[in-house]
Every structure is written in C-alpha cells, then in structure tokens.
N, C-alpha and C positions, 0 to 999 in steps of 0.2 A: 288723296290716299285714305281709305277707309279700312278700320280692322273691325272683323266681326269674330264673335266667340266660335270655337270649333269644338263641339262635344267629344269628350273623352270617354272612353270604356275601358274598364280594367278587367284583367282576369289573374287569378292567383293559383296557386298549388299548396293546399293546407298540408297534404301528406308529406311534403319535401321543404320544410323549414318555412311555410307560409310565404313562399317566393311569389313576387308577382311576375308572372310571365308576359303580360301584355299591356301596355298603355298605348291605345291607338285612337285615332281622329281624323277626319279628314283625309283619309286613304292613306295616312302615314303611321307608321309604328316607330314610337318614340324609344322603346327600349332595345338595346343592343343584344345580339346574341353571341355568345362566345365560342371559342374552337373547342374547348375542353368537353370531353365526353365522361360519363360515369356519375352525373350529377344525382341520378336516381338512385343510387348505389352506395351513397355516402353513409358512413356509420357516425353515430354521435362523437364530438370533438375530433372527428377526423380532419385530414388535409383539406384546406380550401378547393373547391373545384370552380372555376370561373366560368360559369355556363351563361353569366349574362342576366338581364332582367333586373330586378329589385331585390336584393336581400335584406333581410332583417338582421341587424348585428346589434347584439346586446349580451353581455354587459361591457364590452369592448368591441373596437374594430381591428384593431391590430392586437399584437399580444397573444396571450394563452386564455382561452382556445382562440385559434386564429379565426377572425371575423364573429367571434362569439359563440354562446351556446345554443342559440334559438334557431340558426338557419339550418342546422345538420339533424333537427329532430321533427318528428310529426308534430302538427298543431292539430286539435279535436275540433270539430264544428260545435257552436254554441248558439245557434240561430242562423237566420238570412244574412249573410256578408258577415258573419261573424265567427272569429276562431280565436282559440285559447291554447296556451302553452304553459306548462306548470314544472317549475324546476325547485330544488330543495329551499333555495333563498327567496324566490320571486315568483309571481304569477303575473304573466302579460296576457292581455286579451286585445284584440284588434277588431274594429268594425268599419268596412269600407262600403260607401255608397257612392254612386255615380249619377244622382238625379240631376236633372237639367244640365248635363253634360260635363259638370265638374266633379272631380273625384275628391271625396272626402274620407280620410283615414282617422277614425278616432281611436286613440290607446288609452289604456289603464293598466298601470303597474302597482302590483300589490306587495308590499315587503315590509321588512321590520323598519321603524323609524331610524334614520342614521344611515340606511344602506346607499352606498355609492353606486352608481353606474355611468356609462356612456351608451347611448343609442343613436344609430345612423340608420338611415333608409338608404342603403347603398345601391343606389340608382346607376345603372351604366347605360348611357344613352348612344343612340345611333346617329352620329352628326357629321356634319361635311367639314372639310377644310376651311370654309368660311364662316362656321358658327363662331358666335362669342359669348360670354357670359356677362351680364350686366349686373353689377352689385355698386353700392355707394361708393364714391372714391374716397380714398383714404381710410376704408376699413382697415382695422389691425389685421394682418394676415399672417399666420405663423406658416413657415416653410419647416417640412420635416426633413430629417436626416441626409435623405437620398439627394435632397437637393444641393448639398455641399459640393459636390463632385462638379457642379455647373458654376460654381462661383471662382472668385480668384483665390489663391491659396492664402490663409489666414484670416478670411473673413468670416468663418463660422468661430463661434465661441467655444473654446475646449469645454468638452463634457456636456455641453447644452442639447438637449432633445430637439430644439428647434430654434429658429431665427425668425424675427417679427419685423415687419415692415408694412407700409401702406400700400393697399390695392390701389391699382391693378399690376403694379410693379415693385412688390416687395424685393430688396436687396437687387434691384435692377433687373429681375426676371421678369418678362411680360406674360401675365397669366390669362387675361381677358380673352384672347385670341387663341385658336388652337393650331390652324395651318396645317401643313402636311406634316408627315412623319418625319422626324429628325433623329430618332435613336434616343430620346430622353423619357423619363418617366420620373414623376414627382408627386408627391401629396403635400396638400395645404389645407388650412383650415382659417376660415373668415369669422372673425370673433365678433359676437354679438351682431349677427347677420342672419335674421329670420328668414328673409325675403330675397330672392333672385331671379333673374330673368333669362331664360336661353333663347338666342336669336338665331336662326338658322334659314337664310332665305327670306321668304315671305312668312315663316313660322315662327311663333313666340309660345315658349313654355314657362309657366311661371310656378314657382314651387313657393309654399309658405307654410312656417311653423309657428304655432301658438302654443305657449306653456307658460304659466305663471309661475313667476319665482325660482326658475332654472336658467343656467347658462345655454342660450341658443345661439348654433353656429350654421354655418354651411362647409362641409368638407368638399375638397376637390380632389380627384385623382386623375392625373393629366399624363396618360401613358401614349406617348407617339411614338410606338414602337420601340420602347427602351426597355420592356419587361414582359415576359421573364427571359432571363438570359440566355436560356436553352431553347427558345422559339419565339420571339417577341411579336406583338401584335399591337393593334392601335385599340385603346378602349378609354373613354372618358366617363368619370364619374362625377356627378353632382348631387351631393349627398345631405339634405337637411339632417340636422345632429342636434342631440341635447348632450351638452359638455363641450369641451374647447381642446381636446387631445385625443388622436387615434388610439392611444394604448390607457387603458385606465391605470396601469402601473405607473405612468408617467403624469398622471393629473395631480395637480396641485389641490389646495382647499377649494379653489374657485373654478376648477377645470373640469368637474364631474357633476352630475346631476345627484341631488340626495333626497331620499324620501323623507318626507317632513313627519311630525307627530301623529298626523293623521293615518299614516301607514300606506298611502297611495299617491301616486303622480299620475295626472291625465295630461294628455297633449292631443294635438290635431294638427294633421298635414294636409293642406290643401293644393291640389294641382289643377290648373286651368290651362287652357290653349287658346290662341287667337290666331287669325290670318289677315294678313295685309293684301288688300286688293288694289 
C-alpha cells in the first residue's frame, strides 16, 4: 500500500462572505454543495443560507447572529489571495495559498485586548456513507443539546448546554463513522483537538489548526437527514475551531479565544490530501 500526496486547489467568493466554493484535487471535489438557493442575495445578519462550501464563522457559530457576522458580508481584496473584513469591534484578514498542492490559510484578527470570540471554518464535506473521522481516541467531546433526544431519558444533565464524553463514543453515540441516513442530526466539539483526518475510500483529507495560546478544537456537524425538519438532507461538517463551544454566549472563561495585550490573534489552517494506491 502506497500513499501519495494529492495537490489541492481552492476557490473562494470574497463578495459573498469570503466563502470557500471549491477544494478540489485528484478529480475530487471535497466541498459539499447544499440545496438552498439565495446565498448571493443574503443581507448582513440575515438568516443563514446553507449553500455548502466552507463558511467563515466569527465571532460565533450558533447564537446571534446565526453563523456569525462575517459570512453574510462582502470582504475586500487586499492583495493576491488576501481578503479583509472590517467590523466595529474587530478586523479579520485571511490569506490563502496552495503552493505545492497544500492549502494554507493564514488569519489575523485585530481587536481590543480582552475581546472574546469563537471562530470556525465551517467546512461541509461531500462524503460517502463509508467515510470516517479519525481523531485521538479518548479526546473529550462535547455533545450539544440536540443529541439529548438520542440518549436514554434522564441522561442529559438538567440545564447544561452540553454533555462531555470520550471520542469516538461520547455517551455511547458512535460519531467517527457516518453511514447511511438515519434521520438524526447533532453537533459535537472535540476539545483540544487541532488535527483530524477524514478517510473516504482511498482518499484522505487532513485538517490542522495552529494557534498559540488559544483553545483549539474540531467541531462536527453530523446531519444524516435529520435537519431541517421541513426538508431534511444530508450534510457533514468537519470544522477546525478556535474556542470550545458553538455559541459564544455559552462559552465559559476557557471556552472562547481571547485577544491578548498585543491586540491581535493569528492562526493558520492547513489542509492536505493523500490517496492510497
């Protein structure tokens, strides 16, 4: 068995939230495209339109505004591969390169010291039912509240926004395999987990997040035809994250990124692909 690198190329749409529209290599498109229309007509802070791709979520994922402030606004160009968005409380810049076939996205957030935020690369992937997510066994994993309906009555702690258990089976739910649609949908956050690998047939996709001094996680959105209730479909999100909670409003002192005295936070997302022959 031989594993060889597969060069990746990325495309994005700066005018519509900086959304990544393609992550392609070896004849495969990794980003899923959703059924929702109207993505290009979204107004700032409007209802989220699930068009697929990779959305930049900041300063929250869930909560208000839904999926954050930056996905629904235009970003401006600031040089080759570089885009910027300015908001009243922060400025975010992103530079993407795909030299040698490895995609590297470098981010810089400038804000007042003490500014708290959650960021996620909300990547929805087109995966087969045989795909699996590899992460270190035993990683503490937070199930979010929608998972309560899948557990035995009385399992969920009253009033808590999440329940924590070890990967890959927190509270007995198997999360590392996806399988066919079963009518469920849940979100989870793998804590202190900056690197994961998606395995789908002979293809491997590795996502790694680097950021000094901030909580690094991987969020999982595992929708196997359980959402939305009025027209469910299948979508799988594997989402490198700064922070440890989907909703900034739920984030305790250690659950959000915090701008230090320097007034900025920088981080790097690296995505690479390989194929087994």
